[in-house]
C-alpha positions in Angstrom: 2.0 5.0 -20.0 5.4 3.8 -18.7 5.4 0.6 -20.7 6.5 -1.6 -17.8 6.3 -5.3 -18.9 3.1 -7.0 -17.6 5.2 -9.7 -15.8 6.1 -7.0 -13.3 2.5 -5.9 -12.7 2.5 -7.5 -9.1 5.3 -5.1 -8.2 3.5 -2.1 -9.7 0.4 -3.2 -7.8 2.4 -3.4 -4.5 3.9 0.0 -5.0 0.5 1.6 -5.6 -1.3 -0.3 -2.9 1.2 0.3 -0.2 1.6 3.9 -1.1 -2.2 4.6 -1.0 -2.7 2.6 2.2 0.1 4.2 4.0 -0.9 7.7 2.8 -4.4 7.3 4.2 -3.2 5.7 7.5 -0.6 8.4 8.0 -3.2 11.1 7.4 -5.5 9.6 10.0 -2.7 9.3 12.5 -1.7 13.0 11.8 -5.2 14.4 12.5 -4.3 15.4 16.1 -1.6 17.9 14.7 -2.5 21.5 15.4 -2.5 23.8 12.4 -2.5 23.0 8.7 1.2 23.3 8.1 2.1 21.1 11.0 -0.5 18.6 9.9 0.9 18.5 6.3 4.5 18.2 7.5 3.7 15.5 10.0 1.5 13.6 7.4 4.2 13.6 4.7 7.0 12.5 7.1 4.8 9.8 8.6 3.7 8.7 5.1 7.3 8.4 3.8 8.3 6.3 6.8 5.2 4.1 6.6 5.6 3.6 2.9 9.3 2.6 3.3 8.3 0.1 5.9 5.2 -1.3 4.1 6.5 -1.6 0.5 8.8 -4.5 1.1 6.3 -6.2 3.3 3.5 -5.9 0.7 5.7 -7.1 -2.1 6.9 -10.1 0.0 3.5 -11.0 1.5 1.3 -10.6 -1.7 2.1 -14.0 -3.1 1.3 -15.7 0.2 -1.9 -13.7 0.7 -3.0 -14.5 -2.9 -2.4 -18.2 -2.2 -4.4 -18.2 1.0 -7.2 -16.3 -0.7 -7.3 -18.9 -3.5 -7.5 -21.7 -0.8 -10.4 -20.0 0.9 -12.4 -19.4 -2.2 -13.8 -21.5 -5.1 -14.5 -21.0 -8.7 -18.1 -20.1 -9.5 -19.9 -22.5 -11.7 -21.9 -21.3 -14.6 
């Protein structure tokens, strides 16, 4: 493994989550492309642009989303 300190795990999570989400969304948006090579090219360009836009948003929004999720939920009692 990379050995990234655990205190940075929220950044690692954000990179993985935004990358995977934007990869899938860009692939779906690229489906109308005609031909396999055009599809792949369009998908990769769209993904890189989407990831570049989403990564800072995910990293900045994650703490607020986590706080709202904690407000909306409760601990389960044993």
